[in-house]
Steps between C-alpha positions, in 0.01 A plus 500: 500500500169660591656731756739617224231563237283688752759780488468565127195735518682720754821495292300600192344788696838631614638495144189673367522775762879540473598376149853638536594292805685170505347213695721221632340175616660284764351160441560130552677372183238240407244781433723735294364353174157643579648853460728437201282695260361749752606849382407647836802331662855636447693223676413166666740426783495134616440453871606192695392415853841375617714775654821395327329528160351836592855639524516468120212748477691785660680637192167536318329655803769748595532658158159664519335762719130421517229759551276231648518133598158334480482156665222313326580162652770402745609258766753535780790411266464823304551694823871449446482680169307810609792672682703490177235680292595863458166676559323710762151370411386143569137383494350157567150358556629218719531531876820564691509140620594407142739795458620590851735770359207721397310741718123523523514821295633299205212253503189579297215432741254245359256403769313218325581224254502641146618360171878483461490729193320773696758477778774584252299779342457645849881525528548699178218734601725601791743647244213684324452250220134445401376153417512390137256212542549155644580285197825304527758518222684226315645598164575229240691566179425351156776244528363359823148479355626330182697242700186418694303456176774277358494287814122459461528423129761233574244330726211549254327749728339820372549840652189574708413134448604367842446532871804553715470301825746608769552182698736657752462718805748676723380305804354154542167639614475704180530192276166380364511116503644333191205259480271798453725645231484160325121483512463858386749448216309196375181703493669779306639257245169314469263796477708762316745514211755680718843366584665519841838637610608383848703773669694543819855542616775234492404402855151404373628253237389187686144636541490602137622155393231335715234698319653462153523121521120478531424712192507477122852613413387613152322801650704557815848635561687643797704815554677447832838497320449841348640819649287751689476743210431215257211392717372858514494505120327159496234613745437807282388263221259296715125527467465441875742475792399282798723536800509493879591822679861515386738689272351394167159636611651849513664443162155426360356815647791710369468355151117532492450128450164367629609356834327274748667526842458231763535626858546265789304561818415267785284645775458815699826449682682430177351804330609729787846349504543534125312828450784646297493201268132535402361630172430845645868547569668316213224414248378697198485875560282714270514233230200449272289196580557378144864459590491367858306264718575381854402178676569473876471184705677194636723313258465156660205334669655417837567868574133541590483391863218698666169507320355728769741780412320754284828602341590151381610515138340295233719261303620640165362232271594410145144576395515853642826575317366349179193728523731802530686383188170472316415853601821631348462291185 
């Protein structure tokens, strides 16, 4: 989800520089909803990783001659699609180990880790498109906003009167412990008048249920059953979004919702191994401090194993997160 949204500033820049052009987006189907209201996109073409499903793409791909193909994010599977794209210009920021069909001359050289958004902007600069800023785009229509408000009203929750807690995380190590979510939620309910919406994908339902069972149901509801765009609209109405480094964090940044991002790190070895997963690469970029705050550290106590290591991460405590919430409030 984040890799997809990181492309929106570059897409916006292309459309601003060349307003007459059409822009097709080849994208995994689960993320198409993020671009439904994006006027910079002409067509969203669903991409599947399985080769036999990619065959279904061919009629859509062969009907167009493209001036440029810009690969914002790819894996080896998409290498099967590239030969079918009718173009003489292909650019990528990823190395040829990911896309062995490309030459070195088609790779934008980026010598050091930089934010994912800037990597995509570097690609469009190769076709003489100047940057149009780094803010990500999600466009919501009135109907989507009104449905979110109706959902909140049904649960006796005010717009801007709740904190959205994303309980999920794309990997296990990105999931802040449920016991800490429970403790934090109890503090929020005790010390503020705010309600709580527990968010996450369908795969996070058991974690969400574990948290919800420990809380006052009169001021807490969950949103794991709602669609992606419905959750975007719901997040847009939150006073604060608290989330690990995952897709909803980027939704918060795009919608300009005050967002607290929790970034897992372990020790020096872990930081080096996960350098492209740190806040400098995928955290807030040029976002006002009133709208973003980052906490980095270990999520669980037993990850800290070597107290002599100067790069050992502190534990992200409930108290530290609560203090960030107070700062936003």
